[in-house]
C-alpha positions in Angstrom: 146.5 43.4 174.7 145.6 43.2 178.3 146.6 47.1 178.8 145.0 48.0 175.5 141.7 46.4 176.4 141.5 47.9 179.6 142.3 51.4 178.9 139.8 51.3 176.3 136.8 50.1 178.7 138.2 52.6 181.1 137.6 55.1 178.7 134.5 54.4 177.2 132.9 53.3 180.3 133.9 56.1 182.2 132.9 58.6 179.6 129.4 57.1 179.3 128.6 57.0 183.2 129.7 60.5 183.5 127.0 61.6 180.6 124.5 59.5 182.3 125.3 61.4 185.2 124.6 64.5 183.3 121.5 63.5 182.0 120.0 62.8 185.4 121.2 66.7 186.4 123.9 65.4 188.7 126.4 68.1 189.8 130.0 67.7 189.3 130.6 65.1 192.4 128.2 63.0 191.5 129.0 62.8 187.8 132.8 62.0 189.2 131.4 59.2 191.5 129.4 57.6 188.7 132.4 58.0 186.1 134.4 56.2 188.8 132.3 53.2 188.9 131.9 53.3 185.0 136.1 53.3 185.0 135.9 50.2 187.5 133.4 48.5 185.3 135.5 49.3 182.4 138.7 47.7 183.8 136.6 44.6 184.4 135.4 44.1 181.4 138.3 45.0 179.5 140.1 42.5 181.3 137.4 39.9 180.5 137.6 40.8 176.9 141.5 40.4 176.9 141.3 36.9 178.8 138.9 35.9 176.2 141.0 37.0 173.3 144.4 35.3 174.6 
């Protein structure tokens, strides 16, 4: 359950932050940095969700 929640959070938040970077007109590197931040947030949020349902 823990790994599935982290994978889902990483995927969703990483893509969402990449799309957000594209909306603001960032180039590849800017989108990559935002996606990395989103992925880190997704790991944390996925872990929190998994701990809640434990």
